[in-house]
N, C-alpha and C positions, 0 to 999 in steps of 0.2 A: 552339873548334877541336877537331878529332877527334884530333890528335896533340900533346897538351900533356904536359909532364913531370909525373910524379906529385907532388902537393903534400901528400900525406897518408901516414901509416904504415898498417900492417895494421890498427891500431885505427881504426875508423870515426870520422870527425870529424862531430859532430852540431851542427846549428844549429836550436834549438828555439824558433821564434816570438819571437825576440829583438826584431825590428823589424817584420816583416811577416807574422807568423803562418803560417810554413811551415818545414819542415825538409828538408834535403838531406843524405843520408849518402853521402859520396864514397868510391869506391874509387880505384885508380890511374887515371891518364889521364882524370880527371874523369868517370869512370863513376858514374852515380847509382844507388844501391841502394834508396833510399826517398824518396818525396816526400809531404809532408803539407800540406794547405791546404783551401780551400773547394771542394767539388765543384761544377762549373758546372751540373750537372743539377738540384741542389736547394739549393745554397748552404750545405750542411752539411759539417762537417769530415770528411775522409777521409785515409787513409794508403794510398799506392799503392806496392806492392813491385815492384821491377824485377829480373829476372834475365836475363843475357845479352842485354840491350837490349830485352827484351819485358816487357810487363806480366804479372806473375805473380799478383798478388792485389790486391783493393781492399777495404779494411776500414774500418769506422767507428771513430773514436777521439775520445773526449770530450776536448777541449782548450779552454783559455781563449783567446779571440781578442782581439786589440787592436782599435783603432778603424779600422785600415786593413788588413784581412786580404787575402791574395792568393788569387785564384781559380786553379783548375787546369782546363785544358781541352785538347782535342787541338790540335796545331799546325795553323796555317792551311794550306789547299791552294788555291793561286791558279792558275787555268787560263789566264791571259793576262798574261804579263810580257814586255813588248816590250824592256825594258832597265831599267837602274838606275844611278845615280851615274856618268853619262857613258859607260856601256857600253850600246851598242845592238846587239841581236841581229840586226838587219837591216843594220847599218852596215858600211862598208868598214873593214878593219883589225881585225876581231873577233879576239880571242885567247883561249886557254884561261885565261890569267891574268886577263883582264878578266871572263870568266864566273865565275871563282872569287871575284873581288872583289864582283861583284853578288850572288852567292849568300850570301856572308858578311854583307853589309849587310842583305839581306832577312831574315836570321835575327833581326836587331834588331827587326823589325816582327812577329815571331812566325810568319813564313812558313817552314814546315819542308818543304813540297813545292810545286813550281811547274813550269809548262810554259813554258820559253823560247819566245817567239812570234816568228816571222819573217813579216813582212808582204809585200805585193806588191813584187816586185823583179824584176830581169832574171834569166833562167835561170842565167847565170853566177854571180850573187850568191847565188841560192838554193843552188846546188850548193856553192859555197865555204863559206857560213856554216853550212849544215847539216853539212858535213864537219867543220868546226871544233867545232860543238856535239857531234857524235858522239864526236870525239876527247876532248873535255872529260870525258866520262863515264868515262874511264879513271882520273880522279882520284876517289878514294873520297869526298872531302868533297863534291864536286859531285854525284856519282852518288847519294849518300844523299838529296839533295833534288830531284833531277831524274830522274823515271822516263821522260820522253819530251818531245816537242815539239808545238807547235801551229803550223800553217801557216794564216795568215789572208790569203787571196788567193794568187795573183794572179787567181783565177777568180771575180771579183766584178763588180758592175755598174760600167761606165765612166761612168755618168751623174753629173754634178756633184751633190753633196749626198749621194747614196746611196753614192758611193765614199769619202766622207769625205776624209781627208787622204792617201789612197793615191794614188800617182803614176799618172796616167792612161796614161802612155807604156808602162807595163809590164803593164797589165791585159789579160787575154786569156781566151778561152774555155777551159773545162776540157779538159785534155789528159791522158788516162790514161797514155800512153806517157811523156810528160815527167814526170808525177808519180812514176811508178815509178823513174825515174832519180834524181829528187830524194830519194825515200824510201830508195833504196839508199845514196845519199851520206850520209843520216842514220842509216845502219845500221838501217833499218826501225824507227826510234824515233818517227816522226810518229804521234801518237796521235789528233790531231784536225785536220780541215781545215774552214775556213770558206769556203762557196761561195754564189754567187747562183744560185738554182734556175732563174731565167728565162733564163740563158745557154745558148746552143746546146751541146748535148751534156751538159748538167748531170745529167740523169736517169741516163744511162748511167754517168757518173762517180760519182754517189752510190751506185748499185747496186754498182759495183766496190769502192768503199771499204767498204761494209757487208760485202761478201763476205770482205774481208780484215781485218775487225774494227777498222776505223778509224772513229772517231766523226765523223759529219758534222753540222756546224753551219750554220745558215742565217744569213747576215749580209751587210751592205752590199749589199742587194738591193731590188728593187721588184717582187717576185713577186706575182701575182694570187692570190686565194683558191684558185682551182683549181690553180695551179702549186704553191702551198705545200702543199696537201693531197697532191698527187701526190708531192712530195719527201718528205713525212712517211710516206706509204705505202711509199716505197722504202727508208725507214730513217733519214732525218734525224731527230735526236732532241733537238736543243737549238738555241736562238736565241742567236747571239753578241751580247752587249751590247744587248739588246732596247731599242728606243726611241732608239738611236743608230745611226750608219751609215744615216741616213735623211735625206731632203731636208727643208729647213726648211718648205717649202710642199708639202702633200700634200692630196689629196682627202679630205674629211671622212668619206666612206663607203667608197670603194674605195682602200685603202692597205694596205701589208704588215703593219701593226700588229694590226688586228682578227683576221685569221685565225690569226696566231701565238698571240695571247692565247686565242682560242676553242678551240684544239685541245689537249685534255688530254694528248696523247701527247708534246707538245713542252715540254721544260724551257726555262727562260730564265735566261741569265746577265745580271746587271745591274751597272752601275757606280754605286755609291752614295756618290760622293765629294761630292755636293752641287752639282755643276756639270753633269754629264752628264744627270741627270734631276731634275726638280723633286720636292719632297716629295710632291705630289699624284700624280705619275706612279708613284712608288715605292709609294704606298699602294694605287693601283688594281692595279698588277702583283701586289702581295703578296696582295690580296684575291682575285684571280682564280686565280693559280697556286698560292697557298698556300705554307707554309714547306717543304714536301717537294719542290717542283718549281722552286725558285729557287736559283741558285748565285751567290753574291757573287764578283765579280772586280774587279781593280783597273785593268787596262789601262794600268799605269804604263809610261812610256817612259824613255829614258836621261836625260831632263831632271829626273826625280824626284831630289830632293836637291840640285838646283842653285839658285843665287840667281836672283831675278827678273830679267827682261831679255829682249832680243831675241836669237834664236838662228837659225842656219842649220841646220836639222835634216833631214839626208838630202835636200838639194836644195830644201827648203821653208823659207820665212821664217816663223817662228812666234814667239809671244810668251808667255812664262811670267809670269803676273801675281803680285803679292805674296801673294795668297791661295791660290796653288797651281793655278790654271787655265791650261791650255795652249791657246792660240787659234791658228787658221790663218786670218788675215785675208783671204787671197786667195779663199777659198771661203766665208768667214763660217761656219766650222764649228770644232769642237774638234779637237785633234790629239793625242789621248791624254790620259793623266792623270798626276798627280804625287803622288797620295796613296796610301799603302799600304792593303791590304785591311782592316787593323785599324780604319781610319777608317770604312770602309763598314759594318763590324760595328756600330760605335757609332751611325752615322747611321741604319741601318735600324731600330734600336730607337727612336731619336728620332722618326723619320718615321711609323712604323706602330704604335708602342707594343707591338711584339712582345716576347717574353721574351728574356732572355739566352740561354736554351737554343736557341730557334729561330734567333736571330741567329748563334750559334756553329755550329749545324748547317749553315746555308746556306754557311758557309765551310770546312766540314770534312767532315761526314758525306755531304752531298749530292754534292759532286764526287768523293769516294772511291767512292761507289756507281756514279756514271756511268762512271768510267774503270776500274772493277774493281780499285781499290786495296784489296784485301781485308785488307791487313796494317796499315792506318792509317785515320785519320779518326774514330775513336771510342776512348773509354777503356774497354777491356774486356780481360779476361785473354786472353793469346795475341796481342794486337795489338802492333805495334811501339811502343815507348815514345817517341812524338813528343808532347811536352807543352809547353805554355806556362803560365807563372805571371804573373798580371797583376792590376791593380786596375781598377775601373770607377768613375768619378766623373762624374756627370751625362752619362752615355752616351759618355764618352770612355775608351777602353781604353788603358792604359799597360802595355806588356809589360816585365816585370822579368827574366825568365829564359826561355830557350828550350833545350829538350832534344830531341835527335834520337837515336833508337835507344838511349836510356838515357845519352846523353852530353851534357854541358852545352856548347852551342856559343855561347851568349851569356848574359852576366850583367851587368845594368845597373850593379851596384855595383862591377864590375871595369873599367869603361870609363874 
């Protein structure tokens, strides 16, 4: 938490690799002054000094590590969180307290920055929920992790398969006047909009978004190669969960996947939970886009953290399987995810044999660069001290401690 009572005196309390090969020197209110562990970039011990919530210095320090050392990496940045632990950002009854609850639980998965995502909804619901999300940013705990929002729809394809689990009733053509009202309700904190470029008026909408520095993503669409190129020419710069939001049956030559993969100007976010994409798809996407143009995302919904079973989810009957897959039987498609981004980081290493460095960068550095989060996403002097300490065992990451702006917000040994 950001506002905990001081548990230490003026003399710093030091924990020196007693169990997990790291040390944290606390000031008042859980402020961290120093962190020591294995640097994720090279696996060698480092000591990170923190002053006023920012990284002051990174120094090498010869220490004896035990058999289960903790790695240090930047906190994860997830650009698509639909909800968590029963809190849905598109659902009726959204509250500031619910947003705070979801934020705090996300810290346990190492997510230090995220974009609450509101999907295709009625105009009234979009206005209401973005207003509540904007109000939530008055809470410093939430604001520290939420720089803005992602609007996925309602300006997407209405065609079955391509619209995924989005409610067809509320899908509509891009409307700049409507969007301006919605963004005003969001206190102009909508950082990304996912649109279908083939929809009437989409190009003008993309152009207007780019002029106002809003990231445009292509998703839930069936755009032709020509339309996709035009959208990228206008400034669209990322594909939303590439390989998903796509019909089960597509033409093997003319489909929206190839042109998005082929254009180097387009980054791709991917859901690497083991359900949304096969290992072979992830391998191909990784080989084509490379580690610098892929962003790992979770696409988790409010069913994440819930027990398996059948649920009525925003007017849709869905099934959460024991292994964490959310299915929408009516359309024979997936309906979001239930695994945090930390699982995706481990899976992409497993599927592609990429390094820990590349896997971490795809969930930290890359989204930070896309959204212009210049104060986070990397461990460098001057950056905000958003850090996670974790173990890696057979490509499974286990987050042990999460730090935001130099403050401990989650510690596994205190739960």
